[in-house]
C-alpha positions as CSV (number, residue, x, y, z in Angstrom):
1,M,-2.3,23.7,-130.4
2,W,1.4,24.5,-130.4
3,L,3.6,26.7,-129.4
4,S,8.1,27.7,-130.2
5,K,10.0,29.9,-129.1
6,T,13.6,31.6,-130.4
7,L,15.3,34.2,-129.2
8,Q,12.7,37.1,-128.9
9,N,10.0,35.6,-131.4
10,N,7.2,33.4,-131.1
11,K,5.1,31.7,-133.0
12,A,2.4,29.1,-132.6
13,L,-0.6,27.1,-133.9
14,L,-4.3,27.3,-132.5
15,S,-7.2,26.1,-133.1
16,T,-11.0,26.5,-132.0
17,A,-13.4,23.5,-130.5
18,L,-16.0,24.8,-133.3
19,N,-16.4,22.0,-136.2
20,D,-15.7,24.5,-139.1
21,G,-11.8,23.8,-140.4
22,M,-9.9,26.6,-139.6
23,Y,-6.6,27.1,-137.7
24,Y,-4.8,29.9,-137.5
25,E,-0.6,30.6,-137.2
26,A,0.3,33.8,-134.6
27,T,3.8,35.0,-135.0
28,F,5.1,37.5,-132.6
29,N,8.3,39.1,-134.2
30,G,10.1,40.2,-130.9
31,D,12.9,42.6,-133.0
32,K,9.8,45.2,-134.4
33,N,7.5,44.6,-131.4
34,E,4.9,43.3,-133.9
35,L,2.4,40.1,-133.5
36,Y,1.2,38.5,-137.7
37,L,-2.0,36.5,-137.3
38,D,-2.7,33.8,-140.3
39,A,-6.0,32.3,-140.8
40,Y,-5.9,29.0,-143.3
41,K,-8.9,26.3,-143.7
42,K,-8.4,23.1,-144.1
43,F,-10.2,21.3,-147.0
44,E,-9.7,18.1,-147.0
45,N,-7.6,15.3,-145.4
46,K,-5.8,12.4,-147.5
47,K,-4.2,9.6,-146.9
48,Y,-0.7,8.7,-149.0
49,Y,0.6,5.2,-149.0
50,F,4.0,4.7,-149.6
């Protein structure tokens, strides 16, 4: 979980205990008093060497 607040706006990245690769982004727009929810699916995780 991660949460950020800037002025009247908030954003949070969320996940669950389920092993389904899903995570969610919740954004609250304080100017319009609106909440947005985006859902993402993680398909793979690759390691890169530099």
